[in-house]
FISE-306465 format. One line per field, with one value per atom (N, C-alpha, C): residue in one letter; atom name; x, z negated, y negated. Coordinates in steps of 0.1 Angstrom, whole numbers, plus 5000, padded with zeros to 4 digits. Each point is the difference from the previous one (the first is absolute). Layout:
<nodes>
rest <- c(A,...)
atom <- c(CA,...)
x <- c(X,...)
z <- c(Z,...)
y <- c(Y,...)
</nodes>
This chain:
<nodes>
rest <- c(M,M,M,K,K,K,E,E,E,P,P,P,E,E,E,P,P,P,L,L,L,T,T,T,E,E,E,K,K,K,L,L,L,L,L,L,Y,Y,Y,D,D,D,Q,Q,Q,D,D,D,G,G,G,H,H,H,V,V,V,V,V,V,T,T,T,L,L,L,T,T,T,F,F,F,N,N,N,M,M,M,P,P,P,D,D,D,T,T,T,R,R,R,N,N,N,A,A,A,L,L,L,T,T,T,D,D,D,M,M,M,D,D,D,L,L,L,C,C,C,S,S,S,A,A,A,I,I,I,V,V,V,A,A,A,A,A,A,M,M,M,H,H,H,R,R,R,I,I,I,G,G,G,R,R,R,D,D,D,P,P,P,S,S,S,V,V,V,R,R,R,C,C,C,A,A,A,I,I,I,V,V,V,T,T,T,G,G,G,A,A,A,G,G,G,K,K,K,A,A,A,F,F,F,S,S,S,S,S,S,G,G,G,G,G,G,N,N,N,L,L,L,K,K,K,H,H,H,M,M,M,K,K,K,E,E,E,K,K,K,S,S,S,S,S,S,I,I,I,F,F,F,G,G,G,G,G,G,D,D,D,A,A,A,I,I,I,D,D,D,A,A,A,K,K,K,D,D,D,G,G,G,Y,Y,Y,R,R,R,N,N,N,G,G,G,I,I,I,Q,Q,Q,Q,Q,Q,L,L,L,A,A,A,K,K,K,A,A,A,M,M,M,W,W,W,E,E,E,C,C,C,E,E,E,V,V,V,P,P,P,L,L,L,I,I,I,A,A,A,A,A,A,V,V,V,N,N,N,G,G,G,P,P,P,A,A,A,Y,Y,Y,G,G,G,A,A,A,G,G,G,C,C,C,D,D,D,T,T,T,T,T,T,C,C,C,L,L,L,C,C,C,D,D,D,I,I,I,R,R,R,I,I,I,A,A,A,S,S,S,T,T,T,R,R,R,A,A,A,T,T,T,F,F,F,A,A,A,E,E,E,N,N,N,F,F,F,V,V,V,R,R,R,V,V,V,G,G,G,L,L,L,I,I,I,S,S,S,G,G,G,D,D,D,G,G,G,G,G,G,A,A,A,W,W,W,L,L,L,L,L,L,P,P,P,R,R,R,Q,Q,Q,I,I,I,G,G,G,L,L,L,S,S,S,R,R,R,A,A,A,A,A,A,E,E,E,M,M,M,T,T,T,F,F,F,T,T,T,G,G,G,E,E,E,P,P,P,V,V,V,D,D,D,A,A,A,E,E,E,T,T,T,A,A,A,L,L,L,A,A,A,W,W,W,G,G,G,L,L,L,V,V,V,S,S,S,T,T,T,V,V,V,V,V,V,E,E,E,P,P,P,D,D,D,D,D,D,L,L,L,L,L,L,P,P,P,E,E,E,A,A,A,R,R,R,V,V,V,L,L,L,A,A,A,A,A,A,R,R,R,I,I,I,A,A,A,V,V,V,N,N,N,P,P,P,P,P,P,R,R,R,Q,Q,Q,L,L,L,R,R,R,M,M,M,A,A,A,K,K,K,R,R,R,L,L,L,L,L,L,R,R,R,E,E,E,G,G,G,L,L,L,N,N,N,T,T,T,R,R,R,L,L,L,D,D,D,I,I,I,V,V,V,L,L,L,E,E,E,L,L,L,A,A,A,A,A,A,A,A,A,Y,Y,Y,Q,Q,Q,G,G,G,A,A,A,C,C,C,H,H,H,Q,Q,Q,T,T,T,E,E,E,D,D,D,H,H,H,A,A,A,E,E,E,A,A,A,V,V,V,D,D,D,S,S,S,L,L,L,L,L,L,E,E,E,K,K,K,R,R,R,A,A,A,P,P,P,A,A,A,F,F,F,S,S,S,G,G,G,R,R,R)
atom <- c(N,CA,C,N,CA,C,N,CA,C,N,CA,C,N,CA,C,N,CA,C,N,CA,C,N,CA,C,N,CA,C,N,CA,C,N,CA,C,N,CA,C,N,CA,C,N,CA,C,N,CA,C,N,CA,C,N,CA,C,N,CA,C,N,CA,C,N,CA,C,N,CA,C,N,CA,C,N,CA,C,N,CA,C,N,CA,C,N,CA,C,N,CA,C,N,CA,C,N,CA,C,N,CA,C,N,CA,C,N,CA,C,N,CA,C,N,CA,C,N,CA,C,N,CA,C,N,CA,C,N,CA,C,N,CA,C,N,CA,C,N,CA,C,N,CA,C,N,CA,C,N,CA,C,N,CA,C,N,CA,C,N,CA,C,N,CA,C,N,CA,C,N,CA,C,N,CA,C,N,CA,C,N,CA,C,N,CA,C,N,CA,C,N,CA,C,N,CA,C,N,CA,C,N,CA,C,N,CA,C,N,CA,C,N,CA,C,N,CA,C,N,CA,C,N,CA,C,N,CA,C,N,CA,C,N,CA,C,N,CA,C,N,CA,C,N,CA,C,N,CA,C,N,CA,C,N,CA,C,N,CA,C,N,CA,C,N,CA,C,N,CA,C,N,CA,C,N,CA,C,N,CA,C,N,CA,C,N,CA,C,N,CA,C,N,CA,C,N,CA,C,N,CA,C,N,CA,C,N,CA,C,N,CA,C,N,CA,C,N,CA,C,N,CA,C,N,CA,C,N,CA,C,N,CA,C,N,CA,C,N,CA,C,N,CA,C,N,CA,C,N,CA,C,N,CA,C,N,CA,C,N,CA,C,N,CA,C,N,CA,C,N,CA,C,N,CA,C,N,CA,C,N,CA,C,N,CA,C,N,CA,C,N,CA,C,N,CA,C,N,CA,C,N,CA,C,N,CA,C,N,CA,C,N,CA,C,N,CA,C,N,CA,C,N,CA,C,N,CA,C,N,CA,C,N,CA,C,N,CA,C,N,CA,C,N,CA,C,N,CA,C,N,CA,C,N,CA,C,N,CA,C,N,CA,C,N,CA,C,N,CA,C,N,CA,C,N,CA,C,N,CA,C,N,CA,C,N,CA,C,N,CA,C,N,CA,C,N,CA,C,N,CA,C,N,CA,C,N,CA,C,N,CA,C,N,CA,C,N,CA,C,N,CA,C,N,CA,C,N,CA,C,N,CA,C,N,CA,C,N,CA,C,N,CA,C,N,CA,C,N,CA,C,N,CA,C,N,CA,C,N,CA,C,N,CA,C,N,CA,C,N,CA,C,N,CA,C,N,CA,C,N,CA,C,N,CA,C,N,CA,C,N,CA,C,N,CA,C,N,CA,C,N,CA,C,N,CA,C,N,CA,C,N,CA,C,N,CA,C,N,CA,C,N,CA,C,N,CA,C,N,CA,C,N,CA,C,N,CA,C,N,CA,C,N,CA,C,N,CA,C,N,CA,C,N,CA,C,N,CA,C,N,CA,C,N,CA,C,N,CA,C,N,CA,C,N,CA,C,N,CA,C,N,CA,C,N,CA,C,N,CA,C,N,CA,C,N,CA,C,N,CA,C,N,CA,C,N,CA,C,N,CA,C,N,CA,C,N,CA,C,N,CA,C,N,CA,C,N,CA,C,N,CA,C,N,CA,C,N,CA,C,N,CA,C,N,CA,C,N,CA,C,N,CA,C,N,CA,C,N,CA,C,N,CA,C,N,CA,C,N,CA,C,N,CA,C,N,CA,C,N,CA,C,N,CA,C,N,CA,C,N,CA,C,N,CA,C,N,CA,C,N,CA,C,N,CA,C,N,CA,C,N,CA,C,N,CA,C,N,CA,C,N,CA,C,N,CA,C,N,CA,C,N,CA,C,N,CA,C,N,CA,C,N,CA,C,N,CA,C,N,CA,C,N,CA,C,N,CA,C,N,CA,C,N,CA,C,N,CA,C,N,CA,C,N,CA,C,N,CA,C,N,CA,C,N,CA,C,N,CA,C,N,CA,C,N,CA,C,N,CA,C,N,CA,C,N,CA,C,N,CA,C,N,CA,C,N,CA,C,N,CA,C,N,CA,C,N,CA,C,N,CA,C,N,CA,C,N,CA,C,N,CA,C,N,CA,C,N,CA,C)
x <- c(1561,4988,4993,4987,4993,5000,4997,5000,4988,5002,4989,4988,4988,4988,4996,4998,4995,4985,4996,4986,4996,5009,5002,5015,5004,5015,5006,4991,5005,5001,4995,5002,5002,5011,5003,4995,4994,4995,5007,5008,5008,4997,4995,4998,5009,5008,5009,4996,4993,4995,4990,5002,4990,5003,5010,5004,4998,4994,4998,5009,5006,5008,4993,4997,4994,5011,5002,5010,4993,5002,4996,5009,4994,5008,4999,5002,5000,5013,5012,5012,5002,4993,5002,4994,4990,4994,5005,5010,5004,4989,4991,4989,4990,4997,4990,4987,4994,4988,4987,5002,4988,4995,5007,4995,4988,4988,4988,5001,5006,5002,5007,5011,5008,4992,4993,4991,4990,4993,4990,5006,5012,5006,5004,5005,5004,4988,4989,4987,4996,5000,4996,5009,5013,5010,4997,4997,4997,4987,4990,4988,5003,5008,5004,5007,5010,5007,4991,4991,4991,4991,4996,4991,5007,5013,5008,5005,4994,5005,5014,5005,5014,5011,4996,5010,5001,5012,5002,5008,5007,5008,5002,5001,5003,5011,5008,5011,4996,5003,4997,5013,5004,5012,4998,5011,4999,5011,4996,5010,5009,5012,5009,5006,5003,5008,4992,4987,4991,4990,4996,4988,4988,4998,4990,5003,4998,5002,4987,4989,4988,4992,4998,4992,5008,4994,5007,4999,5012,5000,4994,5002,4995,4984,4994,4986,4995,5008,4997,5000,5011,5001,4989,4996,4990,4986,4999,4987,4992,5008,4994,5000,4995,4999,4991,5005,4991,5000,5009,5001,4991,4992,4993,4987,4996,4987,5001,4988,4999,5002,4998,5002,4992,4988,4991,5006,5004,5005,5013,5009,5012,4997,4990,4996,4995,4992,4995,5012,5010,5011,5008,5002,5007,4992,4987,4992,4999,5000,4998,5013,5011,5013,5009,5009,5010,4994,4988,4994,4994,4996,4995,5012,5012,5012,5003,5000,5003,4990,4988,4990,5002,5003,5001,5013,5011,5012,4998,4994,4999,4990,4990,4991,5004,5011,5004,5004,4994,5002,5013,5007,5012,5012,5010,5011,5007,5004,5006,5014,5010,5014,5003,5004,5005,5015,5005,5014,5004,5005,5001,5014,5000,5012,5007,4992,5006,4991,5000,4991,4986,4994,4986,4995,4994,4997,4985,4995,4986,4991,4991,4992,5008,5012,5008,5005,5003,5003,4988,4989,4987,4997,5002,4998,5008,5013,5008,4994,4993,4994,4987,4995,4988,5004,5013,5005,5003,5000,5002,5015,5009,5014,5007,5011,5007,5015,5006,5014,5005,5012,5005,5013,5002,5014,5007,5013,5009,4997,4994,4997,4986,4993,4986,5001,4991,4997,4985,4996,4986,4997,4990,4996,4985,4995,4986,5000,5003,5004,4989,4987,4989,5001,5005,5000,5010,5010,5009,4994,4988,4993,4987,4999,4988,4988,5002,4988,5001,4990,5001,4997,5003,4997,4986,4997,4986,4996,5010,4998,5001,4998,5000,5013,5010,5013,5000,4991,4999,4995,4993,4995,5011,5006,5009,5014,5006,5014,5002,4992,5002,4999,4992,4999,5012,5009,5012,5012,5001,5012,4997,4987,4997,4997,4993,4995,5012,5010,5010,5008,5004,5008,4991,4987,4991,4998,4999,4999,5012,5012,5012,5001,4996,5000,4990,4988,4989,5002,5005,5002,5012,5011,5011,5000,4993,5000,5013,5010,5013,5001,5008,5002,5008,4998,5009,5005,5013,5006,4997,5004,4996,5005,5012,5005,4992,4996,4991,4986,4995,4987,5001,5012,5001,5001,5007,5001,4987,4991,4987,4989,5004,4990,4991,5003,4992,5002,5012,5003,5006,4999,5005,5015,5004,5013,5005,5013,5006,5010,5000,5009,5005,5011,5005,4990,5001,4989,4998,5011,4999,4994,5000,4994,4986,4994,4987,4989,4998,4989,5003,5013,5002,4997,5003,4997,4985,4993,4986,4993,5006,4994,5003,5012,5003,4990,4997,4991,4986,4996,4986,4999,5011,4999,4999,5006,4999,4986,4993,4986,4991,5003,4991,5000,5009,5000,4988,4994,4990,4986,4990,4987,4993,4994,4996,4988,4990,4989,5005,5008,5005,5009,5008,5007,4991,4989,4991,4993,4996,4994,5010,5012,5010,5002,5001,5001,4988,4988,4988,5001,5004,5001,5010,5011,5010,4994,4992,4994,4990,4991,4990,5006,5012,5006,5006,5001,5005,4990,4987,4989,4989,5001,4988,5005,4990,5003,5004,5008,5005,4988,4990,4989,4993,5000,4994,5009,5013,5010,5000,4999,4999,4988,4989,4988,5001,5006,5002,5010,5011,5010,4994,4991,4993,4992,4993,4992,5010,5010,5010,5006,5004,5006,4991,4988,4990,4999,5001,4999,5013,5012,5013,5000,4995,5001,4992,4991,4992,5007,5011,5006,5009,5001,5010,5014,5003,5013,5005,4991,5004,5004,4991,5004,5013,5002,5013,5012,4998,5011,5004,4990,5002,5007,4994,5006,5014,5003,5014,5010,4996,5009,5002,4990,5001,5008,4999,5007,5013,5004,5013,5002,4990,5001,4995,5003,4995,4985,4992,4985,4997,4989,4994,4986,5000,4987,4992,4987,4991,4991,4999,4991,4986,4999,4987,5000)
z <- c(8674,4999,5014,5000,5013,5008,5013,5008,4996,5000,4997,5010,4995,5007,5005,5013,5005,4998,4994,5000,5015,5005,5014,5002,5012,5002,4994,4997,4994,4985,4993,4986,4996,4993,4996,4985,4997,4987,4996,4989,4996,4985,4996,4986,4996,4989,4994,4985,4996,4987,4997,4990,4996,5006,5009,5006,5015,5004,5015,5004,5012,5006,5013,5001,5012,5007,5013,5008,5012,5000,5012,5011,5011,5010,5014,5000,5012,5001,5001,4999,5012,5012,5012,4997,4991,4997,4986,4995,4986,4990,5003,4992,4997,5011,4999,4995,4990,4994,5006,5011,5007,5010,5002,5008,4993,5007,4994,4997,5008,4997,4987,4998,4988,4988,5001,4989,4996,5010,4997,4994,5005,4994,4985,4997,4986,4991,5005,4992,4998,5010,4999,4990,5001,4991,4985,4998,4986,4995,5008,4996,4998,5008,4999,4987,4997,4987,4988,5001,4989,4997,5011,4998,4996,5001,4997,4986,4991,4986,4998,5011,4999,5001,5006,5002,4987,4996,4988,5002,5012,5003,5015,5006,5015,5002,5010,5005,5014,5002,5013,5005,5012,5006,5015,5007,5014,5008,5012,5009,5007,5003,5007,4991,5005,4993,4991,5003,4992,4992,4989,4993,5008,5002,5009,5004,5013,5005,4998,4995,4998,5012,5006,5012,5012,5011,5012,5009,5002,5008,5014,5006,5013,5000,4989,4999,4997,4993,4997,5013,5008,5013,5010,5000,5009,4995,4987,4993,5001,4997,5000,4986,4999,4987,4991,4987,4991,5003,5010,5003,5012,5005,5013,4998,5011,5000,4994,4997,4994,4985,4993,4986,4992,5004,4993,5002,5013,5003,4991,4999,4993,4985,4995,4986,4998,5009,4999,5001,5009,5002,4987,4993,4987,4990,4999,4990,5002,5013,5003,5002,5000,5002,4987,5000,4990,4986,4999,4987,4995,5008,4996,4994,5007,4995,4986,4998,4987,4989,5003,4990,4997,5010,4997,4992,5003,4992,4986,4998,4987,4991,5006,4993,4998,5006,4998,4986,4994,4985,4997,5010,4998,5000,4991,5001,5013,5005,5013,4999,5006,5000,5014,5002,5013,5000,5010,5002,5012,4997,5011,5006,5012,5007,5008,5003,5009,4998,5011,4999,4997,4991,4997,5001,5012,5003,5002,4996,5001,4993,5008,4995,4994,5005,4994,4986,4998,4986,4991,5005,4992,4997,5010,4997,4989,4999,4989,4987,5000,4987,4997,5009,4997,4993,5000,4993,4985,4992,4986,4996,5007,4998,5013,5001,5012,4997,5009,5000,5013,5000,5013,5003,5013,5006,5000,5000,5001,5013,5010,5013,5000,4989,5000,4999,5007,4998,5000,4993,4998,5004,5008,5005,5001,4993,5002,5011,5012,5011,5009,4995,5009,5006,4992,5005,5012,5000,5011,5014,5000,5012,5000,4993,5000,4994,4990,4994,4985,4993,4986,4997,4988,4996,5001,5009,5002,4993,4992,4994,4985,4994,4985,4994,5008,4994,4990,5002,4991,4986,5000,4987,4994,5009,4996,4995,5008,4998,4987,4996,4987,4988,5002,4989,4998,5010,5000,4995,5005,4997,4995,4996,4995,5011,4996,5010,5007,4992,5006,5011,4997,5009,5012,4998,5010,5010,4994,5008,5008,4994,5008,5012,4998,5011,5010,4996,5009,5008,4993,5007,5009,4997,5008,5011,4997,5009,5001,4991,5001,4993,5006,4994,4987,4991,4989,5001,4996,5000,4989,5000,4989,4987,4998,4987,4995,5008,4996,4996,5008,4996,4987,4996,4987,4989,5003,4989,4998,5010,4999,4995,4998,4996,5010,5013,5011,5002,4997,5000,4986,4998,4987,5001,5012,5002,5014,5001,5014,5001,5010,5002,5014,5002,5014,5009,5013,5009,4999,4999,5000,4987,4990,4987,4998,5010,4998,4997,5010,4998,4989,4998,4988,4987,4999,4988,4998,5011,5000,4995,5006,4996,4986,4995,4985,4992,5003,4992,5001,5013,5002,4991,5000,4992,4985,4995,4986,4997,5010,4998,5001,5009,5003,4990,4990,4989,4991,5001,4990,5005,4991,5004,5010,5010,5012,4996,4993,4997,4991,4991,4991,5008,5010,5009,5007,5005,5008,4991,4988,4990,4996,4997,4996,5011,5013,5011,5000,4999,5000,4989,4988,4990,5003,5006,5004,5010,5010,5010,4993,4992,4993,4992,4993,4992,5007,5013,5008,5000,4999,5002,4990,4990,4991,4986,4992,4986,4992,4989,4992,4994,4995,4994,5010,5012,5010,5003,5001,5002,4988,4988,4988,5000,5004,5001,5010,5012,5010,4995,4993,4995,4990,4991,4990,5007,5011,5007,5007,5006,5006,4990,4988,4990,4994,4999,4995,5010,5013,5010,4999,4999,4999,4989,4988,4989,5002,5009,5003,5010,5006,5011,4995,5008,4998,5000,5009,5002,4987,4994,4987,4990,4998,4991,5003,5013,5005,4997,5002,4997,4985,4991,4986,4996,5005,4997,5004,5013,5005,4992,4995,4992,4986,4994,4987,5002,5011,5002,5007,5003,5006,5013,5009,5013,5011,5013,5011,5001,5003,5001,5014,5001,5013,5002,5007,5002,5011,4998,5010,5007,4995,5005,4995,4989,4993,4986)
y <- c(9882,4992,5001,5002,5001,4987,5001,4988,4991,4987,4991,5002,4999,5001,4987,4997,4987,4999,4989,4996,4995,4992,4998,5001,4998,5000,4987,4991,4987,5000,5010,5001,5014,5003,5014,5002,5011,5003,5013,4999,5012,5002,5012,5003,5010,4997,5010,5001,5011,5001,4989,4992,4990,4986,5000,4987,4999,4990,4997,4989,5002,4990,4996,4987,4994,4992,5003,4993,4993,4987,4992,5004,5005,5007,4993,4987,4992,4992,5006,4993,4991,5003,4991,4987,4998,4987,4996,5006,4998,5001,5011,5003,4989,4993,4989,5005,4993,5005,4994,4992,4995,5010,5011,5011,5007,4999,5005,5015,5008,5014,5002,4993,5001,4996,4988,4995,5011,5005,5010,5013,5004,5012,4997,4989,4997,5000,4994,5000,5014,5008,5015,5007,4997,5006,4997,4987,4995,5008,5001,5007,5015,5006,5014,5002,4991,5001,4999,4990,4998,5012,5007,5011,5013,5000,5013,5000,5008,5000,5005,5007,5005,4990,4988,4989,4991,4999,4992,4988,4999,4988,5000,4988,4999,4990,5003,4992,4994,4987,4994,4994,5004,4995,4999,4995,4998,5008,5004,5007,4990,5003,4991,4990,4988,4991,4990,5000,4990,5008,4994,5004,4996,4987,4996,4985,4997,4987,4991,5006,4993,4999,4989,4998,5002,5005,5003,4987,4994,4987,5001,5012,5002,4999,5006,4999,4986,4993,4985,4993,5002,4993,5003,5013,5005,4998,4996,5000,5013,5010,5014,5006,5012,5007,4991,4998,4992,4986,4995,4986,4996,5009,4998,4991,4994,4993,4986,4995,4987,5000,4989,4999,5010,5003,5009,5014,5003,5014,5002,4990,5002,5002,4993,5002,5014,5005,5014,5010,4996,5009,5002,4988,5001,5008,4997,5007,5015,5004,5014,5007,4993,5006,4999,4990,4999,4998,4994,4998,5013,5009,5013,5008,4998,5007,4994,4987,4994,5005,5001,5004,5015,5008,5015,5002,4993,5002,4995,4988,4995,5008,5006,5008,5014,5005,5013,5003,5010,5003,5007,5005,5007,4990,5002,4991,5000,4988,4999,4994,5006,4995,4995,4988,4995,5003,5008,5002,4991,4988,4990,5002,5006,5004,4989,4989,4989,4988,4991,4988,5003,4993,5000,4986,4997,4986,4998,4989,4997,5010,5006,5010,5012,5002,5011,4996,4988,4995,5002,4996,5001,5014,5009,5014,5006,4995,5005,4996,4988,4995,5007,5007,5008,5013,5004,5011,4996,5010,4998,4997,5007,5000,4998,4992,4998,5003,5009,5003,4996,4993,4994,5006,5002,5003,4987,5001,4988,4993,5007,4994,4993,5001,4994,4985,4994,4985,4998,4990,4997,4985,4999,4986,4998,4990,4996,4989,5005,4990,4996,5000,4997,4986,4990,4987,4999,5009,5000,5003,5007,5003,4992,4989,4992,5006,5009,5006,5000,5005,5002,5015,5004,5014,5003,5010,5004,5013,5005,5013,5000,4988,4999,4996,4996,4997,4988,4991,4989,5004,5011,5006,5009,5008,5011,4995,4991,4996,4993,4990,4993,5010,5011,5009,5009,5000,5008,4992,4987,4992,4986,4997,4987,4990,4990,4990,4992,4996,4992,5007,5013,5008,5003,5003,5004,4988,4988,4988,4997,5003,4998,5009,5013,5009,4997,4995,4997,4988,4989,4987,4999,5008,5000,5011,5011,5011,5007,4997,5005,5014,5009,5013,4999,5010,5002,5014,5001,5013,5009,5012,5010,4996,4994,4996,4988,4991,4989,5006,5009,5006,5007,5006,5006,4990,4989,4990,4993,4999,4994,5009,5013,5009,5006,4997,5006,5015,5004,5015,5004,5013,5005,5004,5005,5006,4998,4998,4999,5011,5008,5012,4999,5008,5002,5007,4997,5005,5015,5008,5015,5004,4992,5004,4996,4992,4994,5011,5009,5010,5010,5004,5009,4993,4987,4992,4999,4997,4999,5013,5011,5014,5003,4996,5003,4992,4987,4992,5006,5004,5006,5013,5008,5012,4997,4989,4996,4996,4994,4996,5012,5009,5011,5011,5000,5010,4997,4989,4996,5004,5001,5004,4991,5006,4992,4990,5005,4991,4988,5003,4989,4990,5005,4991,4990,5005,4992,4990,5004,4991,4989,5004,4990,4990,5004,4991,4990,5006,4991,4990,5003,4991,4989,5003,4990,4990,5006,4992,4990,5006,4991,4990,5003,4990,4988,5001,4988,4989,5003,4990,5000,5009,5001,4996,4995,4996,5012,4997,5011,5008,4994,5007,5010,4996,5010,5011,4997,5011,5009,4995,5008,5010,4994,5008,5011,4997,5010,5011,4995,5009,5010,4994,5009,5011,4997,5010,5010,4995,5010,5008,4994,5008,5011,4996,5010,5012,4997,5011,5008,4993,5007,5010,4996,5009,5013,5001,5012,5009,4996,5007,5011,5011,5010,4995,4991,4995,4992,4993,4993,5011,5010,5011,5007,5002,5006,4991,4987,4990,5001,4999,5001,5013,5011,5013,5001,4996,5001,4992,4988,4992,5007,5005,5007,5013,5006,5013,4999,4987,4997,5007,4999,5007,4991,5003,4992,5002,4990,5001,5006,5006,5005,4994,4989,4993,5006,5000,5006,4990,4988,4990,5002,5008,5001,4995)
</nodes>
């Protein structure tokens, strides 16, 4: 496999076939997401993935021992990065930094898998919730720990977390700020699978490959329907599904899928 390509040295972008792996590459700060360079690089990566029809799935993980520590405590102490200036400056820092990251990841049409290699705290926990599927190492822990540093979630966690684990569990995590381990995250439905550390990326790649064998346009439409279904009435989702389905029926990939099933062979999808 070729060496990962850095968008900056703080984010690695590696494409292997139809699967991209994004690695937060700031282990010295435990991949703190309040670094503006890292935020901007993640936003750029999401846009790049969205524009590239060859990408059918992406994996998001962290370098070093942590997935992401969330906010950088040194920046908070110094009131630098997104925390700088007065109240209005801080508001703008959030809107132009971590919130742009949240919007870009949530709006990405390609399926995203979080391969959570270690602690995912604060914004790091919320970032895992921006992905469609989460796989955790046995070393992973998750904490919605904003209250522990005298803050609240500034990146959409109050909207994201209840949709993953329900309001009661989300409230417990939010109000206590206490971490939950990987097995608890599995029991609560926050993650799909827990594996040994050495198996994390191989397992994520196997899952990504299972996804990437499918036609790319249909994958993106299927994800969009899931997203719309979180907030939209059934009749509206049905109307959107009818429009998407009508488009799907006209594609070469639909014809290829039907032919391959009838002919008992593997399909060869072209994205057309």
